[in-house]
MARMI-362509 format. One line per field, with one value per atom (N, C-alpha, C): x, y, z; atom name; residue in three letters; residue number from 1. Coordinates in pm, whole numbers, always signed. Example, Ala and Ser with C-alpha at 12.3 -4.5 7.8 and 13.67 -1.06 7.14 Angstrom:
<pts>
east [+1319,+1230,+1320,+1285,+1367,+1290];
north [-569,-450,-330,-225,-106,+3];
up [+780,+780,+780,+708,+714,+787];
a [N,CA,C,N,CA,C];
r [ala,ala,ala,ser,ser,ser];
k [1,1,1,2,2,2];
</pts>
This chain:
<pts>
east [+7596,+7573,+7692,+7744,+7858,+7815,+7903,+7878,+7894,+7811,+7832,+7937,+8048,+8163,+8188,+8212,+8252,+8397,+8480,+8622,+8647,+8682,+8709,+8858,+8921,+9060,+9058,+9118,+9114,+9253,+9259,+9387,+9403,+9493,+9521,+9649,+9640,+9755,+9866,+9855,+9955,+10042,+10032,+10115,+10183,+10275,+10360,+10280,+10310,+10249,+10100,+10047,+9901,+9826,+9895,+9835,+9840,+9874,+9887,+9762,+9644,+9520,+9497,+9531,+9520,+9609,+9732,+9824,+9780,+9725,+9669,+9554,+9469,+9356,+9403,+9509,+9562,+9607,+9666,+9706,+9585,+9485,+9365,+9286,+9291,+9219,+9268,+9388,+9447,+9409,+9345,+9314,+9165,+9131,+8991,+8944,+8848,+8788,+8663,+8630,+8508,+8384,+8282,+8157,+8087,+8110,+8042,+8114,+8221,+8299,+8277,+8232,+8221,+8343,+8413,+8540,+8532,+8581,+8579,+8706,+8764,+8873,+8806,+8804,+8722,+8803,+8933,+9013,+8992,+8963,+8937,+8788,+8704,+8559,+8485,+8552,+8486,+8363,+8364,+8250,+8126,+8143,+8031,+7958,+7999,+7948,+7836,+7766,+7663,+7567,+7509,+7410,+7472,+7601,+7669,+7708,+7751,+7794,+7675,+7566,+7446,+7397,+7375,+7326,+7434,+7560,+7670,+7689,+7742,+7772,+7909,+8001,+8138,+8194,+8271,+8338,+8486,+8568,+8714,+8763,+8835,+8887,+9039,+9098,+9243,+9295,+9396,+9449,+9581,+9634,+9749,+9698,+9771,+9728,+9846,+9838,+9943,+9922,+9973,+9953,+10065,+10172,+10288,+10391,+10357,+10451,+10545,+10653,+10749,+10686,+10731,+10683,+10700,+10598,+10600,+10530,+10493,+10421,+10284,+10250,+10117,+10014,+9895,+9792,+9660,+9595,+9459,+9386,+9287,+9221,+9069,+9008,+8863,+8836,+8715,+8687,+8725,+8702,+8731,+8881,+8965,+9111,+9176,+9098,+9153,+9195,+9323,+9368,+9306,+9246,+9176,+9253,+9371,+9455,+9595,+9660,+9797,+9868,+9968,+10042,+9948,+9844,+9750,+9643,+9646,+9549,+9453,+9326,+9226,+9249,+9248,+9253,+9108,+9073,+8934,+8868,+8930,+8862,+8830,+8922,+8895,+8788,+8796,+8696,+8556,+8542,+8410,+8365,+8456,+8417,+8366,+8436,+8391,+8254,+8237,+8108,+7997,+8029,+7934,+7895,+7992,+7963,+7871,+7890,+7801,+7659,+7647,+7515,+7445,+7519,+7462,+7418,+7497,+7462,+7329,+7306,+7183,+7061,+7079,+6964,+6945,+7040,+7030,+7134,+7177,+7276,+7413,+7505,+7641,+7717,+7786,+7859,+7978,+8018,+8146,+8251,+8332,+8426,+8569,+8658,+8800,+8879,+8977,+9067,+9202,+9253,+9379,+9470,+9597,+9691,+9829,+9893,+10032,+10056,+10155,+10199,+10287,+10251,+10326,+10460,+10548,+10677,+10671,+10610,+10607,+10469,+10399,+10267,+10264,+10380,+10386,+10445,+10537,+10602,+10503,+10498,+10412,+10478,+10415,+10467,+10361,+10357,+10267,+10330,+10456,+10530,+10525,+10507,+10519,+10668,+10698,+10835,+10859,+10982,+11010,+10969,+10991,+10958,+10808,+10725,+10580,+10532,+10588,+10549,+10567,+10673,+10700,+10598,+10517,+10416,+10284,+10269,+10143,+10105,+10195,+10153,+10104,+10167,+10124,+9986,+9959,+9828,+9721,+9753,+9657,+9631,+9733,+9714,+9622,+9641,+9554,+9409,+9391,+9257,+9189,+9259,+9200,+9170,+9251,+9220,+9090,+9071,+8945,+8826,+8844,+8736,+8696,+8794,+8768,+8738,+8744,+8720,+8573];
north [+13273,+13135,+13051,+12968,+12885,+12768,+12730,+12616,+12487,+12387,+12253,+12186,+12149,+12096,+11952,+11867,+11729,+11715,+11669,+11647,+11496,+11442,+11299,+11277,+11202,+11162,+11020,+11001,+10871,+10814,+10687,+10624,+10491,+10414,+10280,+10285,+10268,+10294,+10189,+10087,+9980,+9977,+10076,+10082,+10218,+10241,+10358,+10487,+10565,+10697,+10693,+10578,+10567,+10594,+10583,+10608,+10753,+10844,+10986,+11040,+11017,+11066,+11010,+10884,+10820,+10893,+10923,+10991,+11135,+11201,+11335,+11326,+11225,+11206,+11189,+11112,+11090,+11222,+11310,+11441,+11531,+11523,+11605,+11566,+11437,+11391,+11462,+11515,+11583,+11731,+11779,+11921,+11946,+12068,+12108,+12163,+12095,+12143,+12226,+12321,+12401,+12311,+12360,+12284,+12251,+12331,+12308,+12206,+12143,+12047,+11906,+11818,+11676,+11609,+11530,+11472,+11321,+11256,+11109,+11058,+10954,+10880,+10759,+10755,+10655,+10553,+10549,+10454,+10475,+10369,+10383,+10376,+10403,+10388,+10521,+10623,+10754,+10747,+10661,+10653,+10596,+10535,+10475,+10578,+10703,+10806,+10890,+10835,+10909,+10982,+10913,+10976,+11079,+11065,+11161,+11285,+11266,+11378,+11463,+11398,+11469,+11563,+11688,+11785,+11870,+11835,+11918,+12037,+12146,+12263,+12253,+12187,+12176,+12040,+11981,+11854,+11875,+11835,+11840,+11696,+11651,+11515,+11521,+11446,+11443,+11308,+11312,+11188,+11220,+11119,+11140,+11147,+11221,+11243,+11232,+11142,+11121,+11221,+11342,+11449,+11459,+11383,+11394,+11494,+11566,+11659,+11582,+11645,+11575,+11531,+11418,+11373,+11483,+11496,+11598,+11727,+11739,+11858,+11863,+11977,+11993,+12009,+11955,+11950,+12004,+12089,+12136,+12130,+12040,+12015,+12022,+12065,+12052,+11913,+11859,+11722,+11692,+11786,+11759,+11750,+11790,+11784,+11665,+11587,+11473,+11365,+11325,+11218,+11084,+11017,+10892,+10769,+10790,+10677,+10695,+10585,+10582,+10479,+10524,+10434,+10356,+10424,+10361,+10274,+10263,+10180,+10272,+10240,+10322,+10321,+10440,+10455,+10436,+10312,+10274,+10356,+10374,+10451,+10594,+10662,+10799,+10800,+10703,+10693,+10679,+10591,+10570,+10692,+10763,+10884,+10991,+11010,+11107,+11064,+10935,+10881,+10910,+10892,+10920,+11067,+11156,+11299,+11331,+11264,+11284,+11237,+11125,+11075,+11177,+11234,+11334,+11456,+11493,+11608,+11581,+11456,+11421,+11415,+11368,+11350,+11463,+11551,+11658,+11763,+11824,+11930,+11878,+11876,+11831,+11945,+11916,+12022,+12071,+12194,+12243,+12142,+12093,+11986,+12025,+12005,+12034,+11911,+11873,+11763,+11824,+11784,+11837,+11721,+11737,+11632,+11658,+11549,+11555,+11450,+11476,+11377,+11276,+11146,+11046,+11012,+10957,+10908,+10757,+10683,+10537,+10488,+10424,+10369,+10218,+10157,+10013,+9933,+9992,+9921,+9900,+9779,+9750,+9804,+9905,+9967,+10060,+10073,+10168,+10307,+10317,+10443,+10519,+10650,+10735,+10756,+10785,+10824,+10960,+10988,+11115,+11238,+11234,+11347,+11379,+11277,+11296,+11328,+11262,+11285,+11431,+11493,+11632,+11730,+11686,+11774,+11778,+11689,+11683,+11818,+11888,+12017,+12117,+12118,+12212,+12175,+12047,+12003,+12037,+12020,+12058,+12208,+12286,+12430,+12460,+12388,+12405,+12369,+12263,+12221,+12332,+12390,+12497,+12621,+12649,+12760,+12735,+12609,+12574,+12584,+12539,+12545,+12690,+12777,+12918,+13006,+12950,+13031,+13069];
up [+11209,+11243,+11195,+11281,+11247,+11160,+11068,+10982,+11061,+11030,+11083,+10998,+11061,+10989,+11031,+10932,+10957,+10914,+11004,+10978,+10978,+10861,+10847,+10824,+10913,+10894,+10841,+10724,+10658,+10641,+10612,+10582,+10651,+10598,+10649,+10732,+10864,+10951,+10950,+10867,+10869,+10744,+10660,+10541,+10532,+10624,+10630,+10612,+10508,+10493,+10460,+10423,+10403,+10532,+10645,+10776,+10819,+10729,+10765,+10834,+10775,+10835,+10974,+10993,+11125,+11227,+11190,+11281,+11309,+11209,+11230,+11330,+11315,+11406,+11550,+11570,+11706,+11767,+11688,+11740,+11764,+11675,+11691,+11816,+11853,+11972,+12098,+12097,+12213,+12217,+12111,+12100,+12121,+12154,+12168,+12035,+11977,+11853,+11885,+11800,+11823,+11830,+11897,+11915,+11783,+11680,+11553,+11463,+11517,+11439,+11492,+11403,+11436,+11374,+11454,+11412,+11416,+11307,+11301,+11235,+11292,+11229,+11165,+11031,+10962,+10882,+10900,+10823,+10675,+10604,+10460,+10430,+10529,+10514,+10501,+10454,+10442,+10354,+10253,+10163,+10230,+10347,+10419,+10507,+10501,+10590,+10528,+10430,+10357,+10449,+10546,+10633,+10726,+10755,+10842,+10764,+10640,+10555,+10513,+10475,+10428,+10538,+10501,+10597,+10659,+10638,+10689,+10595,+10649,+10567,+10501,+10573,+10523,+10561,+10470,+10491,+10467,+10564,+10549,+10559,+10456,+10452,+10457,+10551,+10566,+10518,+10430,+10372,+10303,+10233,+10145,+10002,+9918,+9780,+9686,+9590,+9491,+9377,+9395,+9297,+9195,+9215,+9127,+9178,+9284,+9344,+9437,+9482,+9569,+9701,+9756,+9887,+9992,+10077,+10181,+10141,+10013,+9968,+10033,+10091,+10150,+10040,+10063,+9960,+10016,+9937,+9963,+9830,+9820,+9693,+9704,+9597,+9583,+9525,+9541,+9497,+9353,+9263,+9122,+9092,+9185,+9166,+9237,+9312,+9386,+9287,+9290,+9201,+9241,+9144,+9172,+9126,+9070,+9031,+9086,+9117,+9163,+9076,+9001,+8911,+8820,+8771,+8679,+8743,+8876,+8948,+9025,+9023,+9091,+9242,+9302,+9447,+9494,+9522,+9546,+9658,+9777,+9880,+9837,+9769,+9724,+9615,+9525,+9419,+9479,+9576,+9638,+9717,+9781,+9853,+9755,+9645,+9544,+9490,+9469,+9424,+9527,+9655,+9763,+9763,+9745,+9741,+9624,+9511,+9396,+9429,+9501,+9541,+9631,+9725,+9815,+9735,+9637,+9553,+9482,+9442,+9371,+9462,+9588,+9677,+9777,+9788,+9887,+9860,+9966,+9953,+9994,+9899,+9926,+9994,+10102,+10171,+10089,+10118,+10064,+10111,+10019,+10053,+10018,+10114,+10095,+10140,+10060,+10093,+10131,+10248,+10300,+10334,+10305,+10341,+10287,+10246,+10204,+10095,+10013,+9915,+9990,+9984,+10060,+9996,+10079,+10028,+10006,+10101,+10096,+10139,+10047,+10080,+10059,+10048,+10022,+10138,+10214,+10324,+10438,+10489,+10605,+10731,+10790,+10911,+10967,+11100,+11164,+11171,+11135,+11144,+11012,+11021,+10903,+10873,+10748,+10717,+10784,+10828,+10899,+10818,+10688,+10600,+10604,+10618,+10619,+10760,+10860,+10999,+11040,+10994,+11034,+10976,+10882,+10821,+10900,+10999,+11074,+11136,+11206,+11265,+11160,+11044,+10939,+10885,+10873,+10826,+10930,+11056,+11162,+11157,+11129,+11115,+10995,+10885,+10768,+10802,+10880,+10921,+11000,+11096,+11176,+11093,+10993,+10902,+10827,+10783,+10714,+10808,+10931,+11029,+11055,+11063,+11097,+10977,+10856,+10735,+10723];
a [N,CA,C,N,CA,C,N,CA,C,N,CA,C,N,CA,C,N,CA,C,N,CA,C,N,CA,C,N,CA,C,N,CA,C,N,CA,C,N,CA,C,N,CA,C,N,CA,C,N,CA,C,N,CA,C,N,CA,C,N,CA,C,N,CA,C,N,CA,C,N,CA,C,N,CA,C,N,CA,C,N,CA,C,N,CA,C,N,CA,C,N,CA,C,N,CA,C,N,CA,C,N,CA,C,N,CA,C,N,CA,C,N,CA,C,N,CA,C,N,CA,C,N,CA,C,N,CA,C,N,CA,C,N,CA,C,N,CA,C,N,CA,C,N,CA,C,N,CA,C,N,CA,C,N,CA,C,N,CA,C,N,CA,C,N,CA,C,N,CA,C,N,CA,C,N,CA,C,N,CA,C,N,CA,C,N,CA,C,N,CA,C,N,CA,C,N,CA,C,N,CA,C,N,CA,C,N,CA,C,N,CA,C,N,CA,C,N,CA,C,N,CA,C,N,CA,C,N,CA,C,N,CA,C,N,CA,C,N,CA,C,N,CA,C,N,CA,C,N,CA,C,N,CA,C,N,CA,C,N,CA,C,N,CA,C,N,CA,C,N,CA,C,N,CA,C,N,CA,C,N,CA,C,N,CA,C,N,CA,C,N,CA,C,N,CA,C,N,CA,C,N,CA,C,N,CA,C,N,CA,C,N,CA,C,N,CA,C,N,CA,C,N,CA,C,N,CA,C,N,CA,C,N,CA,C,N,CA,C,N,CA,C,N,CA,C,N,CA,C,N,CA,C,N,CA,C,N,CA,C,N,CA,C,N,CA,C,N,CA,C,N,CA,C,N,CA,C,N,CA,C,N,CA,C,N,CA,C,N,CA,C,N,CA,C,N,CA,C,N,CA,C,N,CA,C,N,CA,C,N,CA,C,N,CA,C,N,CA,C,N,CA,C,N,CA,C,N,CA,C,N,CA,C,N,CA,C,N,CA,C,N,CA,C,N,CA,C,N,CA,C,N,CA,C,N,CA,C,N,CA,C,N,CA,C,N,CA,C,N,CA,C,N,CA,C,N,CA,C,N,CA,C,N,CA,C,N,CA,C,N,CA,C,N,CA,C,N,CA,C,N,CA,C,N,CA,C,N,CA,C,N,CA,C,N,CA,C,N,CA,C,N,CA,C,N,CA,C];
r [met,met,met,lys,lys,lys,lys,lys,lys,asn,asn,asn,ile,ile,ile,leu,leu,leu,leu,leu,leu,leu,leu,leu,cys,cys,cys,thr,thr,thr,gly,gly,gly,tyr,tyr,tyr,pro,pro,pro,tyr,tyr,tyr,thr,thr,thr,thr,thr,thr,asp,asp,asp,ser,ser,ser,gly,gly,gly,phe,phe,phe,gly,gly,gly,tyr,tyr,tyr,his,his,his,val,val,val,ala,ala,ala,lys,lys,lys,asp,asp,asp,leu,leu,leu,glu,glu,glu,lys,lys,lys,leu,leu,leu,lys,lys,lys,leu,leu,leu,pro,pro,pro,asp,asp,asp,asn,asn,asn,val,val,val,glu,glu,glu,phe,phe,phe,met,met,met,asp,asp,asp,val,val,val,gly,gly,gly,glu,glu,glu,ser,ser,ser,ala,ala,ala,cys,cys,cys,met,met,met,met,met,met,leu,leu,leu,ser,ser,ser,val,val,val,ile,ile,ile,asp,asp,asp,gly,gly,gly,met,met,met,asp,asp,asp,lys,lys,lys,leu,leu,leu,ile,ile,ile,val,val,val,val,val,val,asp,asp,asp,val,val,val,phe,phe,phe,gln,gln,gln,thr,thr,thr,gly,gly,gly,glu,glu,glu,pro,pro,pro,pro,pro,pro,gly,gly,gly,thr,thr,thr,leu,leu,leu,val,val,val,arg,arg,arg,leu,leu,leu,lys,lys,lys,pro,pro,pro,glu,glu,glu,lys,lys,lys,val,val,val,pro,pro,pro,leu,leu,leu,thr,thr,thr,val,val,val,asp,asp,asp,gly,gly,gly,val,val,val,thr,thr,thr,asp,asp,asp,val,val,val,pro,pro,pro,lys,lys,lys,tyr,tyr,tyr,his,his,his,leu,leu,leu,ile,ile,ile,glu,glu,glu,thr,thr,thr,leu,leu,leu,glu,glu,glu,gln,gln,gln,ile,ile,ile,arg,arg,arg,leu,leu,leu,ile,ile,ile,gly,gly,gly,gln,gln,gln,cys,cys,cys,pro,pro,pro,glu,glu,glu,thr,thr,thr,ile,ile,ile,phe,phe,phe,ile,ile,ile,gly,gly,gly,val,val,val,val,val,val,pro,pro,pro,lys,lys,lys,asp,asp,asp,thr,thr,thr,lys,lys,lys,thr,thr,thr,glu,glu,glu,ser,ser,ser,lys,lys,lys,met,met,met,leu,leu,leu,thr,thr,thr,pro,pro,pro,gln,gln,gln,ile,ile,ile,lys,lys,lys,lys,lys,lys,arg,arg,arg,ile,ile,ile,pro,pro,pro,glu,glu,glu,val,val,val,ile,ile,ile,glu,glu,glu,met,met,met,ile,ile,ile,phe,phe,phe,lys,lys,lys,glu,glu,glu,ile,ile,ile,asn,asn,asn,ala,ala,ala];
k [1,1,1,2,2,2,3,3,3,4,4,4,5,5,5,6,6,6,7,7,7,8,8,8,9,9,9,10,10,10,11,11,11,12,12,12,13,13,13,14,14,14,15,15,15,16,16,16,17,17,17,18,18,18,19,19,19,20,20,20,21,21,21,22,22,22,23,23,23,24,24,24,25,25,25,26,26,26,27,27,27,28,28,28,29,29,29,30,30,30,31,31,31,32,32,32,33,33,33,34,34,34,35,35,35,36,36,36,37,37,37,38,38,38,39,39,39,40,40,40,41,41,41,42,42,42,43,43,43,44,44,44,45,45,45,46,46,46,47,47,47,48,48,48,49,49,49,50,50,50,51,51,51,52,52,52,53,53,53,54,54,54,55,55,55,56,56,56,57,57,57,58,58,58,59,59,59,60,60,60,61,61,61,62,62,62,63,63,63,64,64,64,65,65,65,66,66,66,67,67,67,68,68,68,69,69,69,70,70,70,71,71,71,72,72,72,73,73,73,74,74,74,75,75,75,76,76,76,77,77,77,78,78,78,79,79,79,80,80,80,81,81,81,82,82,82,83,83,83,84,84,84,85,85,85,86,86,86,87,87,87,88,88,88,89,89,89,90,90,90,91,91,91,92,92,92,93,93,93,94,94,94,95,95,95,96,96,96,97,97,97,98,98,98,99,99,99,100,100,100,101,101,101,102,102,102,103,103,103,104,104,104,105,105,105,106,106,106,107,107,107,108,108,108,109,109,109,110,110,110,111,111,111,112,112,112,113,113,113,114,114,114,115,115,115,116,116,116,117,117,117,118,118,118,119,119,119,120,120,120,121,121,121,122,122,122,123,123,123,124,124,124,125,125,125,126,126,126,127,127,127,128,128,128,129,129,129,130,130,130,131,131,131,132,132,132,133,133,133,134,134,134,135,135,135,136,136,136,137,137,137,138,138,138,139,139,139,140,140,140,141,141,141,142,142,142,143,143,143,144,144,144,145,145,145,146,146,146,147,147,147,148,148,148,149,149,149,150,150,150,151,151,151];
</pts>
């Protein structure tokens, strides 16, 4: 029996590399995903998906992650490894998503959750464009997503 998988692409598309998940979503929209995969581009509102996440077998979240590694580094993290601060400031959307997953764990069955993405280069410049170093990582992240779907 195939797992019911929810794929959430997150990010703010108007601040350079913060829009990575949005750009991944635009590429995923052109592809055929398996029938057992529900796909959503949710901006920075992933934490608002409580009723959608609850009951899924697997959750894949696509975003940027400030891990301290060099920009462009591919990232695959479990929830407990997701960095929740950037330069000493709380990454509010990620914090709330982790909080939401904890709530689901308390009221029901929390799905196996994997965070996939890249370490950003620029998250401060106002632009709809990704930096070239980050944009070129999109195909590899999509490949990682399909590996998770097929695992």
